[in-house]
N, C-alpha and C positions, 0 to 999 in steps of 0.2 A: 508419505510419512508426514510431510509438512501439513497437508490438508487435514489428516486425521488428528494431529496434535492441536491445531487451531480449532477444529470442530469440538474436540473434547473440552477445551478451555471455555468456549462460548456456551456450551450446553450445561456444563457442570458448575460454572461459577455462581457465586451467591452474593457478589458485591452489589452496591447500589446501582452501578452502571449496568450490571447484568439484569437487574430487575426492571430497569427503565424500558419503556416501549421503543419500538423501532423509529417512529416519527421524531421523537425528541433526540435520539442519538444521531439520526441522520442530520437533523438541524445543527447539532453541535459539530458534527463532522464537516458540514459545509462551512460553518463559521471558522473552524480551525484551518481548513484548506484555504479559505479566502485570506486568512491572516498570513499563512505561510507563503502563498503565491504573491500576495500584494505587498509584502514587506520588502523594503529596499535597504534595510540597515542590518549589518551583521550582528550588532549587539541585540537588537530587537528579536531577530531570528534565533539567536542563541538562547535568549530568555524564553522564547516560546518552546524551543526544544526541551528545555529544563522542565517547563510546565507539563509538556507531554509525557516526559519520563515520570513525573510525579503522579499523573493520572494513571499511568500503567501500574505504578506501585499501589495506588489506592484500589484499583480493580483487581489486584493480586494476579496480574498476568505473569506467566512464567517466562522470564526473559531468555532463559536457556533454549526455549523452543522457538524464539522469534529473532534473537539477536543476529543469527547467521543470515536471516532474510534481509536484514538491513545492508548487508554487504553488496547486494546487487544494485540497488539504487545508488549507493555510494560509489560503486565502481563505474557505472555508466555515467553518472554525473561528473565523475572525476575526469573522464575523457573530454567533456565539454569545458570543464573548469581549467584544463591545461591551456586552452586558448585564451580564456579570460584572465588567467594569471599574468599574461603578457601585458594586459592593461593595468591591473593592480591586484594586490593580494585580496582586497575586499571583494572585488568582482568575482574572483575564483571561489572564495569561501561562500559567497551568496549562492552560487550554483549548487555547491555541495550541500549546504544547509537546507536549501529548498527541496532538493531531491530526497534527502534523509528525513526532513520534517514531514513531507507529504506521505512518505512511506510509514512513518510512525503513526500518523493520523489514521491511515487506512488499516494498519494492523490493529490499532486500538478498537476500531469498529468491528473488525472481523473476530477479534479475540473476546469480545463481550456480547456479540450478537450472532446467533446461528444464521448461516448464509441462507437457509431456506426461508426464514422470516424476512430477511432483507429483500429477497427476490419476490416473495409473496406480496410485500408492501408495494414494491415498484410495479408489479404487474397490475395493480389496481388503477394506476395512473398513466402508465406508459404502454405503447403497443406491444403485443405479445412477442412479435418477432424481435424487437429491440431488447426485451427482457431475456429472451433466449440467447441472444448474442452476448449479453453480459454474463449469463450463466456459463456458456461455453468458454468465454474468455477467462473467467475465474478459475475454472477447472484446468484449462490448458496452461495457465500461468504456473501452476505447481509442477505440472509435467515438464514444462520448459526449464524450470529451476533445476530439476534433477539432471537434465541434459547439460545445463551450464556447469553444474558441479562436476560431472564426468569429464566434460571438455577441459575445464581448468585443471583438473587433476592430471589429465593426459598431457597437457602442455607443460606442466611442471615436471612430470616424470621424464618426458622426452627432452628436457633441457631447454624448453622454450622460454623459461623465466630466468632472467639474470638480474640479481639485486642491484648491480652497479652499472647496468646498461639500459638506460631509460628508453633510448631510441628503439632498441630491439624489442623491449617489452611493449611499447606502444604499437609497434608494427604487428606483433603477434596478437595483441589484444584486439586490434582493429580487424584482423582476419577472423578472430573468434567471433566478434560481433556480427560480421557478415555471414558466417556459417550459422549462427544462432537465428538470424533473420530467415535464412532459407529453411531451417528446421521448423520455425514457427509456421510458415506457410504449409509445409508438409503435414504438420500436426493438425492444422485446421481442416485441411482436405480429408485427412484420414478420419478425424472425429466426425465430420459431416457424413461420410459414407457409413460409419458405424451406426450413427443415429438413424440414417435412412433404412438400414437393414433391420433395425429394431422397431420400425414403425413410425418414425418421426414424420409428421405431416405438416410441419410449420408452426407447431405450438406445443409446449410442455404443460400439462395440467398442473396448476399450483393451487392449493387450498388457501383462500383468502379469509382473513378475519379482521374485525375492527379492534383497534387498540384504545383502551380507556386510559386517560391521563391520571396518574397517581402521584404520590409523594416523590418517588424517585424521578419521575418525569419533570416535576416542578424544579427539583434541584438541578437537573441537567440543563433545563432551559435557562434558569437563572445563571448557572455557571457559564453557559454559552454567551449570554449577554455580557457578563463581566469580562470574559476573554476578549470579546470584540471591542468593548470600551477601553480595556487596558491596552490593547494593541494600538488603537487609534491614538491614545495618549502617548504611548511610547514612540510612535512614529513622529509625533509633533515635537517631542522633547529631545530625541536623539538625532 
């Protein structure tokens, strides 16, 4: 369901970001991810997340289809942030903001670019096996999300979530994370066997085409440069 909704947004959108080519959008994605990962200030990261939300609005992305996907990076980053909160509130918030910000960047790319075009572009410069791994991981991610939904729902129904007992919640969530890791290995093995049965011989044929730079690409490239320059200035001032 998640994959179908994202594919629909990426294929049917008509915003400037949807019309831009894959190379320029990948460049902007790398710039945004670099800014999110490299930032060490809570205010700068908060400003960057606001910019990302504005970009989603400009691209007319349907937040109702994506907002629940942000829960997963927020949840898993919160587990690590609990340790950082012992140092300071700023350190804990940095972990949460970085996880959420990186997820926003990735979802923006996927919601404005059909995944087939992304993997077709990557296959022109990366080994075929590596591109196949990315493709399998992308599809497995949404399968795993559905399992996480079911697991969290089961934990809540069976009384494993207590609003006022943080220790019990952390213990149950840690067990859930371990179970999800085991499920991820099982999914990867099952998917590999399925592809073998369907004739997979070490490479998925992908049609490649060259992208010509146009007006939307120029806007995206300039915007990427402004974001990088702005974040560098913010890091120095804050």
